[in-house]
N, CA, C and O atoms as a GROMACS GRO file, in nm:
protein
  232
    1UNK      N    1  14.654   4.299   3.825
    1UNK     CA    2  14.509   4.301   3.832
    1UNK      C    3  14.468   4.418   3.920
    1UNK      O    4  14.525   4.438   4.028
    2UNK      N    5  14.370   4.495   3.876
    2UNK     CA    6  14.332   4.610   3.957
    2UNK      C    7  14.251   4.565   4.078
    2UNK      O    8  14.192   4.456   4.079
    3UNK      N    9  14.249   4.648   4.178
    3UNK     CA   10  14.188   4.612   4.307
    3UNK      C   11  14.038   4.582   4.295
    3UNK      O   12  13.988   4.494   4.366
    4UNK      N   13  13.968   4.650   4.208
    4UNK     CA   14  13.824   4.624   4.192
    4UNK      C   15  13.801   4.482   4.142
    4UNK      O   16  13.709   4.414   4.188
    5UNK      N   17  13.883   4.436   4.048
    5UNK     CA   18  13.870   4.299   3.997
    5UNK      C   19  13.906   4.197   4.104
    5UNK      O   20  13.844   4.091   4.114
    6UNK      N   21  14.006   4.229   4.184
    6UNK     CA   22  14.044   4.140   4.294
    6UNK      C   23  13.926   4.124   4.390
    6UNK      O   24  13.894   4.013   4.431
    7UNK      N   25  13.863   4.235   4.424
    7UNK     CA   26  13.750   4.232   4.516
    7UNK      C   27  13.631   4.155   4.456
    7UNK      O   28  13.565   4.078   4.526
    8UNK      N   29  13.605   4.176   4.328
    8UNK     CA   30  13.496   4.104   4.261
    8UNK      C   31  13.524   3.954   4.259
    8UNK      O   32  13.434   3.874   4.282
    9UNK      N   33  13.647   3.917   4.230
    9UNK     CA   34  13.686   3.776   4.228
    9UNK      C   35  13.668   3.715   4.366
    9UNK      O   36  13.613   3.606   4.379
   10UNK      N   37  13.715   3.785   4.468
   10UNK     CA   38  13.699   3.733   4.606
   10UNK      C   39  13.553   3.719   4.643
   10UNK      O   40  13.515   3.622   4.708
   11UNK      N   41  13.471   3.813   4.602
   11UNK     CA   42  13.329   3.808   4.634
   11UNK      C   43  13.264   3.684   4.572
   11UNK      O   44  13.187   3.614   4.639
   12UNK      N   45  13.294   3.655   4.445
   12UNK     CA   46  13.237   3.537   4.380
   12UNK      C   47  13.286   3.409   4.447
   12UNK      O   48  13.208   3.315   4.465
   13UNK      N   49  13.413   3.404   4.483
   13UNK     CA   50  13.466   3.284   4.548
   13UNK      C   51  13.405   3.264   4.686
   13UNK      O   52  13.379   3.151   4.726
   14UNK      N   53  13.381   3.373   4.758
   14UNK     CA   54  13.317   3.364   4.889
   14UNK      C   55  13.176   3.310   4.874
   14UNK      O   56  13.134   3.224   4.951
   15UNK      N   57  13.102   3.361   4.777
   15UNK     CA   58  12.966   3.313   4.753
   15UNK      C   59  12.967   3.165   4.715
   15UNK      O   60  12.883   3.088   4.762
   16UNK      N   61  13.062   3.125   4.632
   16UNK     CA   62  13.073   2.985   4.592
   16UNK      C   63  13.103   2.897   4.712
   16UNK      O   64  13.045   2.789   4.727
   17UNK      N   65  13.192   2.942   4.799
   17UNK     CA   66  13.227   2.866   4.919
   17UNK      C   67  13.105   2.851   5.010
   17UNK      O   68  13.084   2.744   5.067
   18UNK      N   69  13.026   2.956   5.024
   18UNK     CA   70  12.907   2.948   5.108
   18UNK      C   71  12.806   2.848   5.050
   18UNK      O   72  12.742   2.775   5.126
   19UNK      N   73  12.792   2.845   4.919
   19UNK     CA   74  12.704   2.746   4.858
   19UNK      C   75  12.755   2.604   4.883
   19UNK      O   76  12.677   2.514   4.911
   20UNK      N   77  12.885   2.586   4.874
   20UNK     CA   78  12.943   2.454   4.900
   20UNK      C   79  12.920   2.412   5.046
   20UNK      O   80  12.886   2.297   5.073
   21UNK      N   81  12.940   2.504   5.138
   21UNK     CA   82  12.914   2.474   5.279
   21UNK      C   83  12.767   2.437   5.301
   21UNK      O   84  12.736   2.346   5.378
   22UNK      N   85  12.679   2.507   5.233
   22UNK     CA   86  12.536   2.476   5.244
   22UNK      C   87  12.507   2.335   5.194
   22UNK      O   88  12.432   2.260   5.258
   23UNK      N   89  12.566   2.298   5.082
   23UNK     CA   90  12.546   2.164   5.027
   23UNK      C   91  12.597   2.058   5.124
   23UNK      O   92  12.531   1.956   5.146
   24UNK      N   93  12.713   2.082   5.182
   24UNK     CA   94  12.769   1.986   5.278
   24UNK      C   95  12.677   1.970   5.398
   24UNK      O   96  12.654   1.858   5.445
   25UNK      N   97  12.623   2.081   5.448
   25UNK     CA   98  12.533   2.077   5.562
   25UNK      C   99  12.406   2.000   5.527
   25UNK      O  100  12.358   1.918   5.606
   26UNK      N  101  12.351   2.026   5.409
   26UNK     CA  102  12.229   1.958   5.368
   26UNK      C  103  12.249   1.807   5.354
   26UNK      O  104  12.158   1.730   5.381
   27UNK      N  105  12.368   1.767   5.314
   27UNK     CA  106  12.396   1.623   5.300
   27UNK      C  107  12.430   1.557   5.434
   27UNK      O  108  12.416   1.435   5.448
   28UNK      N  109  12.475   1.635   5.530
   28UNK     CA  110  12.516   1.580   5.660
   28UNK      C  111  12.397   1.558   5.754
   28UNK      O  112  12.411   1.495   5.859
   29UNK      N  113  12.281   1.608   5.717
   29UNK     CA  114  12.162   1.592   5.801
   29UNK      C  115  12.127   1.444   5.816
   29UNK      O  116  12.166   1.361   5.734
   30UNK      N  117  12.053   1.413   5.922
   30UNK     CA  118  12.009   1.274   5.939
   30UNK      C  119  11.914   1.232   5.826
   30UNK      O  120  11.906   1.114   5.791
   31UNK      N  121  11.843   1.330   5.771
   31UNK     CA  122  11.759   1.305   5.652
   31UNK      C  123  11.810   1.397   5.540
   31UNK      O  124  11.756   1.505   5.518
   32UNK      N  125  11.915   1.353   5.470
   32UNK     CA  126  11.981   1.440   5.371
   32UNK      C  127  11.883   1.495   5.267
   32UNK      O  128  11.796   1.424   5.217
   33UNK      N  129  11.901   1.622   5.236
   33UNK     CA  130  11.819   1.686   5.134
   33UNK      C  131  11.902   1.692   5.006
   33UNK      O  132  11.966   1.793   4.976
   34UNK      N  133  11.900   1.583   4.932
   34UNK     CA  134  11.988   1.568   4.816
   34UNK      C  135  11.959   1.666   4.703
   34UNK      O  136  12.051   1.720   4.643
   35UNK      N  137  11.832   1.688   4.675
   35UNK     CA  138  11.798   1.780   4.565
   35UNK      C  139  11.844   1.923   4.598
   35UNK      O  140  11.897   1.993   4.511
   36UNK      N  141  11.823   1.965   4.720
   36UNK     CA  142  11.867   2.099   4.761
   36UNK      C  143  12.019   2.107   4.759
   36UNK      O  144  12.076   2.209   4.718
   37UNK      N  145  12.086   2.001   4.802
   37UNK     CA  146  12.232   1.999   4.800
   37UNK      C  147  12.284   2.004   4.656
   37UNK      O  148  12.382   2.073   4.627
   38UNK      N  149  12.217   1.932   4.566
   38UNK     CA  150  12.258   1.935   4.426
   38UNK      C  151  12.245   2.075   4.368
   38UNK      O  152  12.330   2.119   4.291
   39UNK      N  153  12.139   2.146   4.406
   39UNK     CA  154  12.121   2.284   4.360
   39UNK      C  155  12.238   2.371   4.407
   39UNK      O  156  12.292   2.449   4.329
   40UNK      N  157  12.276   2.357   4.533
   40UNK     CA  158  12.386   2.438   4.585
   40UNK      C  159  12.520   2.400   4.520
   40UNK      O  160  12.606   2.485   4.501
   41UNK      N  161  12.537   2.273   4.486
   41UNK     CA  162  12.658   2.232   4.414
   41UNK      C  163  12.663   2.298   4.276
   41UNK      O  164  12.768   2.344   4.232
   42UNK      N  165  12.549   2.301   4.209
   42UNK     CA  166  12.542   2.366   4.078
   42UNK      C  167  12.573   2.514   4.091
   42UNK      O  168  12.644   2.571   4.008
   43UNK      N  169  12.521   2.577   4.195
   43UNK     CA  170  12.547   2.718   4.218
   43UNK      C  171  12.695   2.743   4.247
   43UNK      O  172  12.752   2.843   4.203
   44UNK      N  173  12.757   2.651   4.321
   44UNK     CA  174  12.900   2.662   4.349
   44UNK      C  175  12.979   2.664   4.219
   44UNK      O  176  13.067   2.748   4.200
   45UNK      N  177  12.947   2.570   4.130
   45UNK     CA  178  13.018   2.562   4.002
   45UNK      C  179  12.996   2.688   3.919
   45UNK      O  180  13.090   2.742   3.860
   46UNK      N  181  12.872   2.734   3.914
   46UNK     CA  182  12.841   2.853   3.834
   46UNK      C  183  12.916   2.976   3.886
   46UNK      O  184  12.971   3.053   3.807
   47UNK      N  185  12.919   2.993   4.015
   47UNK     CA  186  12.987   3.110   4.073
   47UNK      C  187  13.138   3.099   4.055
   47UNK      O  188  13.205   3.200   4.033
   48UNK      N  189  13.192   2.978   4.064
   48UNK     CA  190  13.335   2.960   4.040
   48UNK      C  191  13.370   2.995   3.895
   48UNK      O  192  13.475   3.053   3.868
   49UNK      N  193  13.281   2.958   3.803
   49UNK     CA  194  13.304   2.993   3.663
   49UNK      C  195  13.295   3.144   3.641
   49UNK      O  196  13.372   3.200   3.564
   50UNK      N  197  13.202   3.209   3.710
   50UNK     CA  198  13.194   3.356   3.699
   50UNK      C  199  13.320   3.419   3.753
   50UNK      O  200  13.368   3.517   3.698
   51UNK      N  201  13.373   3.363   3.860
   51UNK     CA  202  13.499   3.413   3.915
   51UNK      C  203  13.608   3.402   3.811
   51UNK      O  204  13.689   3.494   3.796
   52UNK      N  205  13.612   3.292   3.740
   52UNK     CA  206  13.711   3.273   3.636
   52UNK      C  207  13.698   3.380   3.529
   52UNK      O  208  13.798   3.430   3.477
   53UNK      N  209  13.575   3.416   3.496
   53UNK     CA  210  13.551   3.522   3.400
   53UNK      C  211  13.600   3.656   3.450
   53UNK      O  212  13.656   3.734   3.373
   54UNK      N  213  13.582   3.684   3.576
   54UNK     CA  214  13.631   3.808   3.635
   54UNK      C  215  13.784   3.812   3.626
   54UNK      O  216  13.843   3.915   3.593
   55UNK      N  217  13.845   3.699   3.655
   55UNK     CA  218  13.991   3.693   3.653
   55UNK      C  219  14.043   3.710   3.511
   55UNK      O  220  14.141   3.782   3.488
   56UNK      N  221  13.979   3.644   3.416
   56UNK     CA  222  14.024   3.651   3.277
   56UNK      C  223  14.011   3.792   3.217
   56UNK      O  224  14.093   3.832   3.135
   57UNK      N  225  13.909   3.866   3.258
   57UNK     CA  226  13.887   4.001   3.206
   57UNK      C  227  13.987   4.101   3.263
   57UNK      O  228  14.004   4.211   3.210
   58UNK      N  229  14.053   4.062   3.371
   58UNK     CA  230  14.144   4.157   3.438
   58UNK      C  231  14.270   4.179   3.357
   58UNK      O  232  14.357   4.256   3.399
   0.00000   0.00000   0.00000
């Protein structure tokens, strides 16, 4: 896999991880923000799928 694809894959995974951390934080609050957490979970899945696309194209 060329280095540019590796970097793109890492970037998508990092973004996905940050969305997941955000969702966890939103759910850990004393007044959980479930709808916002669900949005970040959806974003995590979408970015992970984009990462898969980057990997497959390599």
